[in-house]
C-alpha positions as CSV (number, residue, x, y, z in Angstrom):
1,X,-39.8,-9.2,-131.3
2,X,-41.2,-9.1,-127.4
3,X,-39.5,-6.8,-125.2
4,X,-38.8,-8.0,-122.0
5,X,-39.2,-5.2,-119.5
6,X,-38.6,-6.7,-116.4
7,X,-36.4,-4.9,-113.9
8,X,-32.9,-5.7,-114.3
9,X,-30.2,-5.3,-111.4
10,X,-26.9,-3.3,-111.2
11,X,-25.1,-6.2,-112.9
12,X,-27.7,-5.9,-115.8
13,X,-28.9,-9.5,-114.7
14,X,-32.8,-9.9,-114.6
15,X,-34.3,-9.6,-111.0
16,X,-36.9,-12.1,-110.8
17,X,-39.3,-11.7,-107.6
18,X,-39.6,-14.7,-106.0
19,X,-43.3,-15.4,-104.9
20,X,-42.6,-18.6,-103.3
21,X,-39.9,-17.3,-101.4
22,X,-42.0,-14.2,-100.3
23,X,-44.7,-16.3,-99.2
24,X,-42.9,-18.9,-97.7
25,X,-41.6,-15.7,-95.4
26,X,-45.3,-14.5,-94.6
27,X,-46.3,-18.4,-93.7
28,X,-42.8,-18.6,-91.5
29,X,-44.5,-15.3,-89.6
30,X,-47.7,-16.4,-89.9
31,X,-46.7,-19.9,-88.4
32,X,-44.6,-18.0,-85.7
33,X,-47.6,-15.9,-84.5
34,X,-49.7,-19.3,-84.3
35,X,-47.5,-21.1,-81.8
36,X,-46.9,-17.9,-79.8
37,X,-50.5,-17.4,-79.7
38,X,-51.0,-21.4,-78.6
39,X,-48.3,-20.8,-76.0
40,X,-50.0,-18.0,-74.5
41,X,-53.3,-19.5,-74.3
42,X,-51.7,-22.9,-73.0
43,X,-50.0,-20.6,-70.1
44,X,-53.4,-18.8,-69.4
45,X,-55.4,-21.6,-69.1
46,X,-52.5,-23.1,-66.9
47,X,-52.9,-20.0,-65.2
48,X,-56.6,-20.0,-64.9
49,X,-56.5,-23.8,-63.9
50,X,-53.9,-23.0,-61.4
51,X,-56.2,-20.2,-59.8
52,X,-59.2,-22.3,-59.8
53,X,-57.2,-25.0,-58.0
54,X,-55.9,-22.6,-55.6
55,X,-59.8,-21.0,-54.9
56,X,-60.6,-24.5,-54.5
57,X,-58.3,-25.5,-51.8
58,X,-59.1,-22.3,-50.2
59,X,-62.6,-22.7,-50.3
60,X,-62.1,-25.9,-48.8
61,X,-60.2,-24.6,-46.0
62,X,-63.0,-22.0,-45.0
63,X,-65.8,-24.5,-44.9
64,X,-63.7,-26.6,-42.7
65,X,-63.0,-23.8,-40.7
66,X,-66.7,-23.1,-40.4
67,X,-67.6,-26.6,-39.9
68,X,-65.2,-27.1,-36.5
69,X,-65.8,-23.7,-35.4
70,X,-69.6,-24.8,-35.5
71,X,-69.4,-27.8,-33.8
72,X,-67.1,-26.5,-31.3
73,X,-69.4,-23.7,-30.4
74,X,-72.1,-26.4,-30.0
75,X,-70.2,-28.6,-28.0
76,X,-69.0,-25.8,-25.6
77,X,-72.5,-24.8,-24.8
78,X,-72.8,-27.6,-22.1
79,X,-70.7,-30.3,-22.9
80,X,-67.2,-28.6,-22.4
81,X,-67.4,-26.7,-19.2
82,X,-69.8,-29.8,-17.6
83,X,-66.3,-31.6,-18.2
84,X,-63.9,-29.0,-17.1
85,X,-66.1,-28.7,-14.0
86,X,-66.6,-32.2,-13.2
87,X,-64.9,-33.4,-9.8
88,X,-62.3,-35.9,-10.0
89,X,-63.9,-39.1,-8.6
90,X,-67.5,-38.5,-10.1
91,X,-68.8,-39.9,-13.5
92,X,-70.1,-37.9,-16.1
93,X,-73.7,-37.8,-15.9
94,X,-75.3,-36.2,-19.3
95,X,-76.6,-38.1,-22.2
96,X,-74.9,-36.4,-25.0
97,X,-76.9,-36.9,-28.7
98,X,-74.0,-36.9,-30.9
99,X,-74.1,-38.0,-34.4
100,X,-71.8,-40.5,-35.7
101,X,-71.0,-38.9,-39.0
102,X,-71.7,-35.1,-38.2
103,X,-68.7,-33.9,-40.6
104,X,-70.6,-33.7,-43.6
105,X,-67.7,-31.4,-45.5
106,X,-64.7,-33.0,-44.3
107,X,-65.9,-36.5,-45.1
108,X,-67.0,-36.0,-48.7
109,X,-63.8,-33.8,-49.4
110,X,-60.5,-35.2,-47.5
111,X,-59.0,-35.3,-50.3
112,X,-58.5,-32.0,-50.9
113,X,-56.4,-31.8,-47.9
114,X,-53.3,-33.1,-49.9
115,X,-53.5,-30.0,-52.3
116,X,-53.1,-27.5,-49.1
117,X,-49.5,-26.3,-49.6
118,X,-48.9,-26.2,-45.7
119,X,-47.8,-29.4,-44.2
120,X,-48.6,-28.2,-40.3
121,X,-52.4,-27.0,-41.6
122,X,-52.5,-30.8,-43.1
123,X,-51.8,-32.7,-40.1
124,X,-53.5,-30.3,-38.0
125,X,-56.6,-30.9,-39.8
126,X,-56.3,-34.5,-40.1
127,X,-55.5,-34.6,-36.4
128,X,-58.6,-32.9,-35.0
129,X,-61.1,-34.8,-37.4
130,X,-59.5,-37.9,-35.9
131,X,-59.9,-36.7,-32.3
132,X,-63.6,-35.2,-33.1
133,X,-64.7,-38.6,-34.3
134,X,-62.9,-40.6,-31.5
135,X,-64.6,-38.3,-28.7
136,X,-67.9,-38.8,-30.5
137,X,-67.3,-42.4,-30.1
138,X,-66.4,-42.0,-26.7
139,X,-69.5,-40.5,-25.7
140,X,-71.7,-42.8,-27.3
141,X,-69.8,-45.3,-25.2
142,X,-70.9,-43.0,-22.1
143,X,-74.1,-42.7,-23.1
144,X,-74.8,-46.2,-23.1
145,X,-73.0,-46.9,-20.0
146,X,-75.3,-44.4,-18.2
147,X,-78.4,-45.8,-19.9
148,X,-77.3,-49.3,-18.7
149,X,-76.7,-48.0,-15.1
150,X,-80.1,-46.3,-14.8
151,X,-81.8,-49.3,-16.3
152,X,-80.1,-51.3,-13.7
153,X,-81.2,-49.1,-11.0
154,X,-84.4,-49.5,-11.9
155,X,-85.2,-53.1,-12.7
156,X,-82.3,-55.2,-11.3
157,X,-83.2,-56.4,-8.1
158,X,-81.3,-59.7,-7.0
159,X,-79.6,-59.8,-3.8
160,X,-76.3,-58.8,-5.7
161,X,-77.9,-55.6,-6.7
162,X,-75.5,-53.1,-4.7
163,X,-72.0,-54.6,-5.9
164,X,-73.6,-54.9,-9.4
165,X,-74.4,-51.1,-9.4
166,X,-71.4,-50.1,-7.8
167,X,-69.2,-51.8,-10.0
168,X,-71.3,-50.0,-13.3
169,X,-70.6,-46.7,-11.3
170,X,-66.7,-47.5,-11.0
171,X,-67.1,-48.3,-14.6
172,X,-68.7,-44.9,-15.2
173,X,-66.3,-42.8,-13.1
174,X,-63.6,-44.5,-14.9
175,X,-64.7,-43.6,-18.0
176,X,-65.1,-40.0,-17.3
177,X,-61.4,-39.7,-16.9
178,X,-61.0,-40.6,-20.1
179,X,-63.7,-38.0,-21.2
180,X,-62.1,-35.3,-19.3
181,X,-58.6,-36.5,-21.3
182,X,-60.1,-36.1,-24.5
183,X,-61.8,-32.9,-23.6
184,X,-58.7,-31.5,-22.9
185,X,-56.9,-32.8,-25.9
186,X,-59.9,-31.5,-28.1
187,X,-59.3,-27.8,-26.4
188,X,-55.6,-27.5,-27.6
189,X,-56.3,-29.3,-31.1
190,X,-59.2,-26.6,-32.0
191,X,-56.9,-23.9,-30.8
192,X,-53.9,-25.1,-32.7
193,X,-56.5,-25.5,-36.0
194,X,-58.2,-22.7,-35.9
195,X,-55.1,-20.3,-35.3
196,X,-53.1,-22.2,-38.3
197,X,-56.0,-22.3,-40.5
198,X,-56.9,-18.3,-40.3
199,X,-53.0,-17.7,-40.8
200,X,-53.0,-19.9,-43.8
201,X,-56.1,-18.0,-44.8
202,X,-54.5,-14.8,-44.4
203,X,-51.5,-15.7,-46.1
204,X,-53.7,-17.0,-49.5
205,X,-56.2,-14.1,-50.3
206,X,-58.7,-15.4,-52.9
207,X,-58.1,-14.6,-56.5
């Protein structure tokens, strides 16, 4: 007769180690650990993705700040002071060789504006680029009017020459008023943009 050497409890009953239960507990602990690790990994990835997005937005603001500053510095070399000093009633007799599409960074990344968490900065950015493009078109038209006037001065010899030249000159004078007005708008817009962009960058350090 075989002897049962299994341990017995204090009530005299056989204590059978339930290996399946123990394995289940261990598996449960492992599952919880796996879930915890997955949650941690997701949170880390989310934080990294958020940081990447914030850094991308910050880099965009830095880039357009540099783009606007460079364009404004070039504009201020000759055109801005010339318009400010232009007497009333005179036309702007300067050909300004402006490009139709000079704003590469903004044009290629305009969608990022919507990611900026400052409504005022978003508005200022859109406004300054709209004003800049409108100003470029205004100078292009003034260039065309100047070229036409100078060509007429050289080549037009009809009896009504003086009247034709006077009419074109009046158009240039009227357009100079619009150029000066746009110049003032740009001055105010650039100042507002530079201040707001620098303020935003200071409050959003790179991560």
